[in-house]
C-alpha positions as CSV (number, residue, x, y, z in Angstrom):
1,X,39.3,2.5,30.0
2,X,39.9,-1.3,30.1
3,X,39.6,-3.3,26.9
4,X,36.2,-4.6,26.1
5,X,35.9,-8.1,27.4
6,X,34.3,-10.8,25.2
7,X,32.4,-13.8,26.6
8,X,34.9,-16.4,27.6
9,X,37.7,-13.9,28.0
10,X,38.1,-13.8,31.8
11,X,34.5,-14.7,32.3
12,X,35.0,-18.2,33.6
13,X,33.2,-17.7,36.9
14,X,30.3,-15.9,35.2
15,X,29.8,-18.5,32.6
16,X,30.0,-21.3,35.2
17,X,27.4,-19.5,37.3
18,X,25.2,-19.1,34.3
19,X,25.5,-22.8,33.4
20,X,24.8,-24.0,37.0
21,X,21.9,-21.5,37.4
22,X,20.3,-22.7,34.2
23,X,20.6,-26.4,35.3
24,X,19.0,-25.6,38.7
25,X,16.3,-23.6,37.0
26,X,15.5,-26.5,34.8
27,X,15.6,-28.9,37.7
28,X,12.8,-26.9,39.4
29,X,10.4,-28.1,36.6
30,X,11.9,-31.4,35.6
31,X,13.0,-33.2,38.8
32,X,10.2,-35.1,40.6
33,X,10.6,-33.0,43.8
34,X,7.9,-32.2,46.2
35,X,6.5,-28.6,46.6
36,X,8.7,-27.9,49.6
37,X,11.9,-28.8,47.8
38,X,10.8,-26.7,44.8
39,X,10.4,-23.7,47.0
40,X,13.7,-24.3,48.7
41,X,15.3,-24.4,45.2
42,X,13.5,-21.2,44.2
43,X,14.8,-19.5,47.3
44,X,18.4,-20.8,46.7
45,X,18.5,-19.5,43.2
46,X,17.6,-16.0,44.5
47,X,20.1,-16.1,47.3
48,X,22.8,-17.3,44.9
49,X,22.1,-14.2,42.7
50,X,22.5,-11.9,45.7
51,X,25.7,-13.6,46.7
52,X,27.1,-13.4,43.2
53,X,26.4,-9.7,43.0
54,X,28.0,-9.2,46.4
55,X,31.1,-11.1,45.3
56,X,31.3,-9.1,42.1
57,X,31.0,-5.8,43.9
58,X,33.8,-6.8,46.3
59,X,36.1,-8.1,43.5
60,X,35.5,-5.5,40.7
61,X,34.3,-2.3,42.5
62,X,31.8,-1.5,39.7
63,X,30.3,1.5,41.4
64,X,27.0,2.7,43.0
65,X,24.8,1.2,40.3
66,X,25.7,-2.3,41.4
67,X,25.3,-1.4,45.0
68,X,21.7,-0.4,44.2
69,X,21.3,-3.6,42.2
70,X,22.4,-5.7,45.2
71,X,19.9,-3.9,47.5
72,X,17.1,-4.5,45.0
73,X,17.9,-8.2,44.7
74,X,18.1,-8.6,48.5
75,X,14.7,-7.0,48.9
76,X,13.3,-9.3,46.1
77,X,14.8,-12.4,47.8
78,X,13.3,-11.2,51.1
79,X,9.9,-11.2,49.3
80,X,10.5,-14.8,48.2
81,X,11.5,-15.7,51.8
82,X,8.3,-14.1,53.2
83,X,6.1,-16.0,50.7
84,X,7.8,-19.3,51.5
85,X,7.8,-18.7,55.3
86,X,4.0,-17.9,55.2
87,X,3.4,-21.2,53.4
88,X,5.5,-23.2,55.7
89,X,3.9,-21.7,58.8
90,X,0.3,-21.7,57.7
91,X,0.3,-24.6,55.3
92,X,-1.3,-22.6,52.5
93,X,-0.1,-20.1,49.9
94,X,0.1,-16.4,50.8
95,X,-2.9,-14.3,49.8
96,X,-2.7,-11.6,47.1
97,X,-1.5,-9.1,47.9
98,X,0.6,-10.0,50.9
99,X,3.7,-8.9,52.8
100,X,5.8,-10.5,50.0
101,X,4.4,-7.9,47.6
102,X,5.7,-5.1,49.8
103,X,9.2,-6.4,49.4
104,X,8.8,-6.9,45.7
105,X,7.4,-3.4,45.1
106,X,10.0,-1.7,47.3
107,X,12.7,-3.7,45.4
108,X,11.8,-1.9,42.2
109,X,13.1,1.4,43.7
110,X,16.8,0.5,43.9
111,X,16.5,-1.4,40.7
112,X,15.2,1.7,38.9
113,X,18.0,3.7,40.5
114,X,20.6,1.1,39.2
115,X,19.2,1.5,35.6
116,X,19.3,5.3,35.9
117,X,22.9,5.2,37.0
118,X,23.9,2.8,34.2
119,X,22.1,5.1,31.6
120,X,24.0,8.1,32.9
121,X,27.3,6.2,32.6
122,X,26.6,5.8,28.9
123,X,26.5,9.6,28.3
124,X,23.1,9.7,26.6
125,X,22.5,12.1,23.7
126,X,19.2,13.8,23.1
127,X,18.6,11.5,20.1
128,X,19.2,8.5,22.3
129,X,16.6,9.6,24.8
130,X,14.1,10.5,22.1
131,X,14.5,7.1,20.4
132,X,14.1,5.3,23.8
133,X,11.0,7.3,24.6
134,X,9.4,6.4,21.2
135,X,10.1,2.7,21.8
136,X,9.1,3.0,25.4
137,X,5.8,4.6,24.7
138,X,5.0,2.0,22.0
139,X,5.8,-0.8,24.4
140,X,3.6,1.1,26.9
141,X,0.7,0.4,24.6
142,X,1.3,-3.3,24.8
143,X,1.8,-3.1,28.6
144,X,-1.4,-1.1,29.0
145,X,-3.7,-3.3,26.9
146,X,-2.0,-6.6,27.8
147,X,-1.7,-6.1,31.5
148,X,-2.8,-2.9,33.2
149,X,-6.2,-2.5,31.7
150,X,-7.2,-6.2,32.1
151,X,-5.9,-6.3,35.6
152,X,-7.8,-3.2,36.6
153,X,-11.0,-4.6,35.1
154,X,-10.6,-8.0,36.8
155,X,-10.1,-6.7,40.3
156,X,-12.8,-4.0,40.6
157,X,-14.1,-5.8,43.7
158,X,-10.9,-5.3,45.7
159,X,-9.3,-1.9,45.7
160,X,-6.0,-3.1,47.2
161,X,-5.7,-6.1,44.9
162,X,-6.5,-3.9,41.9
163,X,-4.0,-1.3,42.9
164,X,-1.2,-3.9,43.5
165,X,-2.0,-5.7,40.2
166,X,-1.9,-2.4,38.3
167,X,1.3,-1.2,40.1
168,X,3.4,-4.2,38.9
169,X,3.0,-3.5,35.2
170,X,3.2,0.2,35.7
171,X,6.5,0.0,37.5
172,X,7.5,-2.5,34.8
173,X,6.7,0.1,32.2
174,X,9.1,2.6,33.9
175,X,11.7,-0.1,34.0
176,X,11.1,-0.8,30.3
177,X,11.8,2.8,29.4
178,X,15.0,2.7,31.5
179,X,16.1,-0.6,29.8
180,X,15.4,0.8,26.3
181,X,17.5,3.9,27.1
182,X,20.3,1.7,28.5
183,X,20.4,-0.3,25.3
184,X,20.3,2.9,23.2
185,X,23.2,4.6,25.0
186,X,25.5,1.7,24.9
187,X,23.9,-0.9,27.1
188,X,25.1,-3.7,24.8
189,X,28.7,-2.6,24.6
190,X,30.1,-5.3,26.9
191,X,29.2,-8.7,28.3
192,X,27.9,-7.5,31.7
193,X,25.6,-4.9,30.3
194,X,24.2,-7.3,27.7
195,X,23.3,-9.7,30.5
196,X,21.8,-6.9,32.6
197,X,19.6,-5.7,29.6
198,X,18.5,-9.3,29.0
199,X,17.7,-9.8,32.7
200,X,15.4,-6.8,32.9
201,X,13.8,-7.5,29.6
202,X,13.0,-11.0,30.8
203,X,11.5,-9.9,34.1
204,X,9.4,-7.3,32.3
205,X,7.9,-9.9,30.0
206,X,7.5,-12.3,32.9
207,X,5.6,-9.7,35.0
208,X,3.2,-9.1,32.1
209,X,2.5,-12.8,31.7
210,X,2.1,-13.0,35.5
211,X,-0.4,-10.2,35.4
212,X,-2.4,-11.9,32.7
213,X,-2.4,-15.2,34.6
214,X,-3.7,-13.4,37.6
215,X,-6.5,-12.0,35.5
216,X,-7.3,-15.5,34.1
217,X,-6.9,-17.1,37.6
218,X,-4.4,-19.6,36.0
219,X,-1.4,-18.8,38.2
220,X,0.0,-21.5,40.5
221,X,3.1,-21.6,42.7
222,X,5.0,-24.0,40.4
223,X,3.9,-22.2,37.2
224,X,6.3,-22.2,34.2
225,X,6.2,-18.3,34.4
226,X,8.8,-18.8,37.2
227,X,11.4,-19.6,34.6
228,X,11.4,-15.8,33.8
229,X,12.2,-14.9,37.4
230,X,15.0,-17.6,37.5
231,X,16.5,-16.1,34.3
232,X,16.4,-12.7,35.9
233,X,18.3,-13.9,39.0
234,X,20.8,-15.9,37.0
235,X,21.6,-13.3,34.4
236,X,22.1,-10.6,37.0
237,X,24.4,-12.8,39.0
238,X,26.4,-13.8,36.0
239,X,26.8,-10.1,35.0
240,X,28.1,-9.2,38.4
241,X,30.7,-12.0,38.2
242,X,32.0,-10.9,34.7
243,X,35.2,-8.7,34.8
244,X,33.5,-6.5,32.2
245,X,31.2,-5.2,35.0
246,X,34.0,-2.7,35.8
247,X,33.1,-1.0,32.5
248,X,29.4,-0.9,33.2
249,X,29.3,2.5,34.9
250,X,32.0,4.0,32.6
251,X,31.3,6.1,29.6
252,X,31.8,4.2,26.3
253,X,34.5,5.2,23.9
254,X,32.0,5.5,21.1
255,X,29.2,8.0,21.4
256,X,25.9,6.4,20.4
257,X,22.9,8.0,18.8
258,X,23.5,7.1,15.1
259,X,20.4,6.0,13.2
260,X,21.7,2.5,12.4
261,X,19.6,-0.1,10.5
262,X,18.7,-2.1,13.7
263,X,17.6,1.1,15.4
264,X,15.6,2.2,12.4
265,X,13.8,-1.1,12.3
266,X,13.0,-0.9,16.0
267,X,11.6,2.7,15.6
268,X,9.6,1.6,12.6
269,X,8.1,-1.2,14.7
270,X,7.3,1.3,17.5
271,X,5.5,3.6,15.0
272,X,3.4,0.7,13.7
273,X,2.4,-0.2,17.2
274,X,-0.3,2.5,17.3
275,X,-2.3,1.3,14.2
276,X,-1.7,-2.3,15.4
277,X,-3.2,-1.5,18.8
278,X,-6.1,0.3,17.1
279,X,-6.8,-2.9,15.2
280,X,-6.5,-5.0,18.3
281,X,-8.8,-2.6,20.1
282,X,-11.4,-2.8,17.4
283,X,-11.2,-6.6,17.2
284,X,-11.6,-7.1,21.0
285,X,-14.2,-4.3,21.3
286,X,-12.1,-2.7,24.0
287,X,-13.4,0.7,25.0
288,X,-10.3,2.5,26.5
289,X,-9.5,4.7,23.5
290,X,-8.3,7.7,25.6
291,X,-5.0,6.1,26.6
292,X,-4.5,4.9,23.0
293,X,-5.1,8.4,21.6
294,X,-2.8,10.0,24.2
295,X,0.1,7.6,23.7
296,X,-0.3,7.8,19.9
297,X,-0.2,11.6,20.0
298,X,3.0,11.6,22.2
299,X,4.7,9.1,19.8
300,X,3.8,11.4,16.8
301,X,5.3,14.4,18.6
302,X,8.5,12.5,19.4
303,X,8.8,11.4,15.8
304,X,8.7,15.0,14.7
305,X,11.3,15.9,17.3
306,X,13.5,13.0,16.0
307,X,13.2,14.2,12.5
308,X,14.4,17.7,13.5
309,X,17.3,16.1,15.4
310,X,18.3,14.3,12.2
311,X,18.9,17.6,10.5
312,X,20.9,18.8,13.5
313,X,23.0,15.7,13.5
314,X,23.6,16.0,9.8
315,X,24.9,19.6,10.3
316,X,27.1,18.3,13.2
317,X,28.5,15.5,11.0
318,X,29.3,18.0,8.2
319,X,31.1,20.2,10.7
320,X,33.0,17.3,12.1
321,X,33.9,16.2,8.5
322,X,35.2,19.7,7.6
323,X,37.2,19.9,10.9
324,X,38.7,16.5,10.2
325,X,39.6,17.5,6.6
326,X,41.2,20.6,7.9
327,X,43.2,18.7,10.5
328,X,44.3,16.2,7.8
329,X,45.4,19.0,5.5
330,X,47.4,20.6,8.4
331,X,49.0,17.2,9.1
332,X,50.0,16.9,5.4
333,X,51.6,20.3,5.3
334,X,52.8,21.0,8.8
335,X,55.6,19.6,11.0
336,X,54.0,18.0,14.1
337,X,56.7,19.1,16.6
338,X,57.4,22.7,15.6
339,X,54.2,23.5,13.7
340,X,56.2,25.0,10.9
341,X,55.6,24.0,7.3
342,X,57.1,20.6,6.4
343,X,59.1,19.7,3.3
344,X,56.0,19.1,1.1
345,X,54.7,22.6,1.9
346,X,58.2,24.0,1.3
347,X,58.4,22.6,-2.2
348,X,55.0,23.9,-3.1
349,X,55.9,27.4,-1.7
350,X,59.2,27.4,-3.7
351,X,57.3,26.4,-6.9
352,X,54.9,29.3,-6.4
353,X,57.6,31.8,-5.6
354,X,59.6,30.8,-8.7
355,X,56.5,30.8,-10.9
356,X,55.4,34.3,-9.7
357,X,58.6,35.8,-11.2
358,X,58.4,38.8,-8.8
359,X,62.1,39.3,-8.7
360,X,64.8,37.8,-6.6
361,X,63.9,35.0,-4.2
362,X,66.4,34.1,-1.4
363,X,66.6,30.8,0.4
364,X,68.2,30.3,3.8
365,X,69.3,26.8,4.8
366,X,69.9,26.7,8.5
367,X,71.5,24.0,10.6
368,X,71.8,24.0,14.4
369,X,75.4,23.6,15.6
370,X,75.9,21.2,18.5
371,X,72.2,20.0,18.6
372,X,73.2,16.4,18.9
373,X,75.1,17.2,22.1
374,X,71.8,18.6,23.6
375,X,70.1,15.3,22.8
376,X,73.0,13.2,24.2
377,X,73.5,15.2,27.4
378,X,70.0,16.4,28.3
379,X,67.7,14.0,26.5
380,X,65.5,14.1,23.5
381,X,62.7,16.0,25.4
382,X,65.1,18.9,25.9
383,X,66.1,18.6,22.2
384,X,62.4,18.9,21.2
385,X,62.0,21.9,23.5
386,X,65.0,23.6,21.8
387,X,63.6,22.9,18.3
388,X,60.3,24.6,19.3
389,X,62.3,27.6,20.6
390,X,64.1,27.8,17.3
391,X,60.8,27.6,15.4
392,X,59.4,30.5,17.5
393,X,62.5,32.6,16.8
394,X,62.2,31.9,13.0
395,X,58.5,32.9,13.0
396,X,59.3,36.2,14.8
397,X,62.0,37.1,12.3
398,X,59.9,36.7,9.2
399,X,57.6,39.1,7.3
400,X,54.0,38.1,6.6
401,X,54.9,36.8,3.1
402,X,58.0,34.8,4.1
403,X,57.7,31.2,5.1
404,X,59.7,28.9,7.5
405,X,59.9,25.2,7.2
406,X,61.5,22.3,9.1
407,X,63.5,20.4,6.5
408,X,64.4,17.5,8.8
409,X,66.1,16.9,12.1
410,X,67.8,20.1,13.2
411,X,67.6,21.7,9.7
412,X,65.3,24.6,8.8
413,X,64.7,26.5,5.5
414,X,63.5,30.1,5.2
415,X,61.9,31.2,1.9
416,X,62.2,34.9,1.3
417,X,60.4,36.2,-1.8
418,X,61.6,39.5,-3.2
419,X,64.8,39.4,-1.1
420,X,68.4,39.9,-2.1
421,X,71.6,38.8,-0.4
422,X,71.9,41.9,1.8
423,X,68.3,41.6,3.0
424,X,68.8,37.9,3.6
425,X,71.7,38.6,5.9
426,X,69.6,41.0,7.8
427,X,67.0,38.2,8.3
428,X,69.8,35.9,9.6
429,X,70.7,38.6,12.2
430,X,67.1,38.8,13.3
431,X,67.0,35.0,13.6
432,X,70.1,35.0,15.8
433,X,68.7,37.8,18.0
434,X,65.5,35.8,18.3
435,X,67.5,32.7,19.4
436,X,69.3,34.7,22.1
437,X,66.0,36.2,23.4
438,X,64.2,32.9,23.3
439,X,66.8,31.2,25.5
440,X,67.1,34.1,28.0
441,X,64.7,32.4,30.4
442,X,65.6,28.8,29.4
443,X,67.9,26.3,31.0
444,X,68.9,25.1,27.6
445,X,72.0,26.5,25.8
446,X,71.5,29.4,23.4
447,X,71.3,27.7,19.9
448,X,74.0,28.5,17.4
449,X,73.5,28.0,13.7
450,X,75.3,27.8,10.5
451,X,73.5,29.3,7.5
452,X,73.8,28.9,3.8
453,X,72.2,31.5,1.5
454,X,71.2,31.0,-2.1
455,X,69.5,33.4,-4.5
456,X,67.3,32.2,-7.3
457,X,68.4,32.9,-10.9
458,X,66.7,32.2,-14.2
459,X,66.7,28.6,-15.1
460,X,66.7,27.2,-11.6
461,X,64.0,25.0,-10.3
462,X,63.1,24.3,-6.6
463,X,65.7,21.4,-6.4
464,X,68.5,23.6,-7.9
465,X,67.8,26.4,-5.4
466,X,67.7,24.1,-2.4
467,X,70.9,22.4,-3.5
468,X,72.7,25.7,-4.0
469,X,71.7,26.8,-0.4
470,X,72.9,23.4,0.9
471,X,76.3,23.9,-0.6
472,X,76.5,27.3,1.1
473,X,75.6,25.7,4.4
474,X,78.3,23.1,3.9
475,X,80.8,25.8,3.3
476,X,79.7,27.7,6.4
477,X,80.1,24.5,8.5
478,X,83.5,23.6,7.0
479,X,84.9,27.0,7.8
480,X,84.1,27.0,11.5
481,X,80.4,26.7,12.1
482,X,78.3,29.5,13.4
483,X,78.9,31.3,10.1
484,X,76.9,32.5,7.1
485,X,78.0,31.6,3.6
486,X,76.5,32.8,0.4
487,X,76.6,30.1,-2.3
488,X,78.4,31.4,-5.4
489,X,80.0,30.0,-8.5
490,X,83.3,29.2,-6.7
491,X,81.6,27.5,-3.7
492,X,82.4,24.0,-5.0
493,X,86.0,24.9,-5.5
494,X,86.4,26.1,-2.0
495,X,84.8,22.9,-0.6
496,X,87.2,20.8,-2.7
497,X,90.2,22.7,-1.3
498,X,89.0,22.3,2.3
499,X,88.4,18.6,1.8
500,X,91.7,18.0,0.1
501,X,94.0,20.1,2.3
502,X,92.7,21.0,5.8
503,X,91.5,17.6,7.0
504,X,94.7,15.5,6.3
505,X,97.0,18.4,7.4
506,X,95.2,18.6,10.8
507,X,95.2,14.9,11.2
508,X,99.0,14.6,10.5
509,X,99.7,17.5,12.9
510,X,97.8,15.7,15.8
511,X,99.5,12.4,15.0
512,X,102.9,14.0,15.3
513,X,101.9,15.5,18.7
514,X,100.7,12.1,20.0
515,X,103.8,10.2,18.8
516,X,106.0,12.5,20.9
517,X,104.0,11.5,24.0
518,X,103.3,7.8,23.4
519,X,105.9,5.6,21.6
520,X,103.4,2.7,21.5
521,X,101.1,4.8,19.4
522,X,102.6,4.6,15.9
523,X,102.5,0.9,15.2
524,X,99.3,0.3,17.2
525,X,97.4,3.1,15.4
526,X,98.5,2.0,12.0
527,X,97.2,-1.5,12.7
528,X,93.9,-0.1,14.0
529,X,93.5,2.1,10.9
530,X,94.1,-0.9,8.6
531,X,91.6,-3.1,10.4
532,X,89.0,-0.4,10.9
533,X,88.9,0.7,7.2
534,X,88.8,-2.9,6.1
535,X,85.9,-3.7,8.4
536,X,84.0,-0.6,7.2
537,X,84.4,-1.7,3.6
538,X,83.3,-5.3,4.4
539,X,80.2,-3.8,6.1
540,X,79.3,-2.0,2.9
541,X,79.9,1.6,4.0
542,X,80.4,4.3,1.4
543,X,83.9,5.7,0.5
544,X,83.5,8.9,2.5
545,X,82.7,6.9,5.6
546,X,85.7,4.6,5.1
547,X,87.9,7.7,4.8
548,X,86.5,9.2,7.9
549,X,86.9,5.9,9.6
550,X,90.6,5.9,8.9
551,X,91.0,9.4,10.3
552,X,89.0,8.5,13.4
553,X,91.0,5.3,14.0
554,X,94.3,7.2,13.6
555,X,93.1,9.8,16.2
556,X,91.2,7.6,18.6
557,X,93.8,8.1,21.3
558,X,94.2,11.9,20.7
559,X,92.8,12.6,24.2
560,X,96.1,11.1,25.6
561,X,97.7,14.4,24.8
562,X,96.0,15.7,28.0
563,X,97.1,12.7,30.2
564,X,100.1,13.3,32.6
565,X,103.4,11.7,31.4
566,X,103.8,9.6,34.6
567,X,100.6,7.8,33.9
568,X,101.0,7.5,30.1
569,X,104.6,6.2,30.3
570,X,104.1,3.9,33.3
571,X,105.6,0.4,32.7
572,X,103.2,-1.6,34.9
573,X,99.5,-1.8,35.3
574,X,97.6,1.4,36.4
575,X,96.2,1.6,39.9
576,X,92.5,2.7,40.5
577,X,93.3,6.5,40.7
578,X,95.5,6.4,37.7
579,X,92.9,4.4,35.7
580,X,90.2,7.0,36.5
581,X,92.4,9.7,35.0
582,X,93.2,7.6,31.9
583,X,89.5,6.8,31.4
584,X,89.0,10.5,30.7
585,X,90.9,10.4,27.4
586,X,87.9,9.7,25.1
587,X,86.1,12.9,26.5
588,X,89.4,14.9,26.2
589,X,89.9,13.6,22.7
590,X,86.4,14.8,21.7
591,X,87.0,18.2,23.2
592,X,90.2,18.6,21.2
593,X,88.6,17.5,17.9
594,X,85.6,19.8,18.4
595,X,88.0,22.8,18.4
596,X,89.1,22.0,14.9
597,X,86.2,22.6,12.5
598,X,87.6,20.3,9.9
599,X,87.8,17.4,12.3
600,X,84.7,18.0,14.4
601,X,82.8,15.3,12.6
602,X,85.3,12.8,14.2
603,X,84.5,13.9,17.8
604,X,81.5,11.7,18.5
605,X,83.4,8.6,17.2
606,X,86.3,9.3,19.5
607,X,84.2,10.1,22.5
608,X,82.3,6.8,22.3
609,X,85.2,4.5,21.3
610,X,85.1,2.7,24.7
611,X,81.3,2.2,24.9
612,X,80.3,-1.4,25.2
613,X,77.4,-2.9,23.2
614,X,75.6,-3.9,26.4
615,X,75.9,-0.5,28.0
616,X,78.7,-1.3,30.5
617,X,81.3,0.9,28.8
618,X,82.2,4.6,29.3
619,X,81.9,7.6,29.4
620,X,78.1,7.6,28.7
621,X,77.1,4.0,29.0
622,X,75.4,3.9,25.6
623,X,74.0,0.7,24.2
624,X,73.6,-1.0,20.8
625,X,72.8,1.2,17.9
626,X,73.0,4.3,20.1
627,X,76.8,4.0,19.9
628,X,78.1,5.5,16.6
629,X,79.1,2.7,14.2
630,X,82.6,4.1,13.8
631,X,83.0,3.9,17.6
632,X,81.9,0.2,17.6
633,X,84.3,-0.6,14.8
634,X,87.3,1.1,16.6
635,X,86.5,-0.7,19.9
636,X,86.8,-4.1,18.3
637,X,89.8,-3.3,16.1
638,X,91.6,-1.5,19.0
639,X,91.0,-4.5,21.3
640,X,92.4,-7.0,18.8
641,X,95.4,-4.8,18.1
642,X,96.1,-4.3,21.8
643,X,95.8,-8.0,22.6
644,X,98.3,-9.0,19.8
645,X,100.8,-6.2,20.6
646,X,103.4,-6.9,23.4
647,X,103.6,-4.4,26.3
648,X,106.3,-4.0,29.0
649,X,104.0,-5.6,31.6
650,X,102.7,-8.6,29.5
651,X,103.4,-10.5,26.3
652,X,101.3,-10.5,23.2
653,X,98.5,-13.0,22.8
654,X,98.2,-15.2,19.7
655,X,95.7,-14.5,17.0
656,X,93.7,-17.6,18.1
657,X,93.5,-16.3,21.6
658,X,92.5,-12.8,20.5
659,X,89.9,-14.2,18.1
660,X,88.4,-16.3,21.0
661,X,88.2,-13.1,23.1
662,X,86.4,-11.3,20.4
663,X,83.9,-14.1,20.0
664,X,83.3,-14.3,23.7
665,X,82.6,-10.5,23.9
666,X,80.3,-10.4,20.9
667,X,76.9,-9.1,22.1
668,X,78.2,-7.8,25.4
669,X,81.4,-5.8,24.8
670,X,81.4,-5.8,21.0
671,X,78.8,-5.3,18.3
672,X,78.3,-8.9,16.9
673,X,78.1,-7.6,13.3
674,X,81.4,-5.7,13.7
675,X,83.0,-8.9,15.1
676,X,81.8,-10.9,12.2
677,X,83.3,-8.4,9.7
678,X,86.6,-8.2,11.7
679,X,86.9,-12.0,11.7
680,X,86.4,-11.9,7.9
681,X,89.3,-9.4,7.6
682,X,91.5,-11.7,9.8
683,X,90.5,-14.7,7.9
684,X,89.2,-16.4,11.0
685,X,85.5,-16.4,10.2
């Protein structure tokens, strides 16, 4: 639904029409014009309202309610035209009733239909309709004793005149009920509907005054009662020109029906109308007590019905409140994507399991292997689907008293009360089987996972148990991924050995292989390593990142191992075909590093080392922060080292020239923050 439109917000034409119409309406009474000019002005105001509604219908397409409104106004204007034509032709005012009254009375039918359609668009509740009926019946007392009864008594000599005089306020009463219902079901929710409600309320009051003036024989063609009819025309025309008229036939976002203070005040006034009318009846010695008794009885019955609805609404509100509280509780303890327990629920469950002291409790810390590649290659929606598949597999593998939680990202935790190491391994196998079955009919790859297992022992709290399982997971990933590792006393020693030995040994082996293929490599890579590690430190990165940065910088060209010698050793510039082969080396480097578990963490950095900050790089066209920080650092450092190193087909550039190139490429080819840090390293900031 469009936003609610305030007065003045896109209502220029409507406000202008309202202002001009008000001025012309005042001119009808103020300007020293003759009777003919007054009647022309009266007719013009009516025609302008019909034109405004037609324009609004054409511009905003507000629906059938406003088509009916246009038809009603055209009939009403036709009645004015008949009355004026009769006067101009005969030289005297039309009798009452006349052909004009036929148009006026028929006009009420489409106007009533328009009100009904607008009420339906507001989605009325039973309480809305009951409240509207109470107020409508109370107002009916006023209409009856102020207009209908006096009119009937005053025209007993003319059956037709009596009938027409009575029909006007009777139809007005029906319109009144409709207008009250419209107001109660959201008729005041936007500018157009507020003006519509005001227009019909005005014409209802005006018709009652007109009926009383007919009774008193005080009505004249230029009577001030006409201001009410002018207001009716002008308000409807302005409503049709308001952009908010598009909302008029649409259901409001807020369901009405609440017993607010203004509504309670209106209902109280309606209830007091019966004793007030009794008092008026006694004071004026009116004799029509049957209508008063009937309407009073109906109001009393409706009040009883409204009271019963209050109890129903209270029960509904209690149900809605309980449902909302349950939803909030679920949101607080449930992961929104997988519908598994979240970290908060996990900690509470671990605390309960430890406090129960029912024997061994096992904790499985699960991490999906290669999940980032699914997000990178198939998109995050595919990644979300895969996470939901994993959650379903976890649920199917658990016993009723086990629990599964999403710890964060692609990490999950299973809490297994009363479970030892052997039983925990069996759960892992059920999980893996569930992952295979869940992906059988899926286009996504079968998820692989690394698992760390920890068993609770006396003295451990929830954090200790989780940290122990996390160390087991780290060991599983460091030894090849897709594995299960049970955390034990010597787990930290094994991790230290892997960190101290395997990583550097593998790096040195690959460096030796590259140097045999590319003699340019050694000096160039040493310079890139020096610059990259310095940039990482200036950017405030932790020590482990700086160390990883050095390894990635040293191996950023490892993919050249798969490039043919004739391309790699070519003295001149590469042609287009040769360049397309050379451009594959970041992807080839990633593939090589992923086969070595201890170097797999460097693979994304190497793959994206030629991505440009503005997305014009390769192989994936990533932009900005989507490019790993390590890749952004290597790109700038590699470019500087390449520019300042001589090659067989060109001489080296000066530092000043290379710095100028870096500055020119900041924000397009290079990350501006990385360039700033590199210039600090070079002393050229």
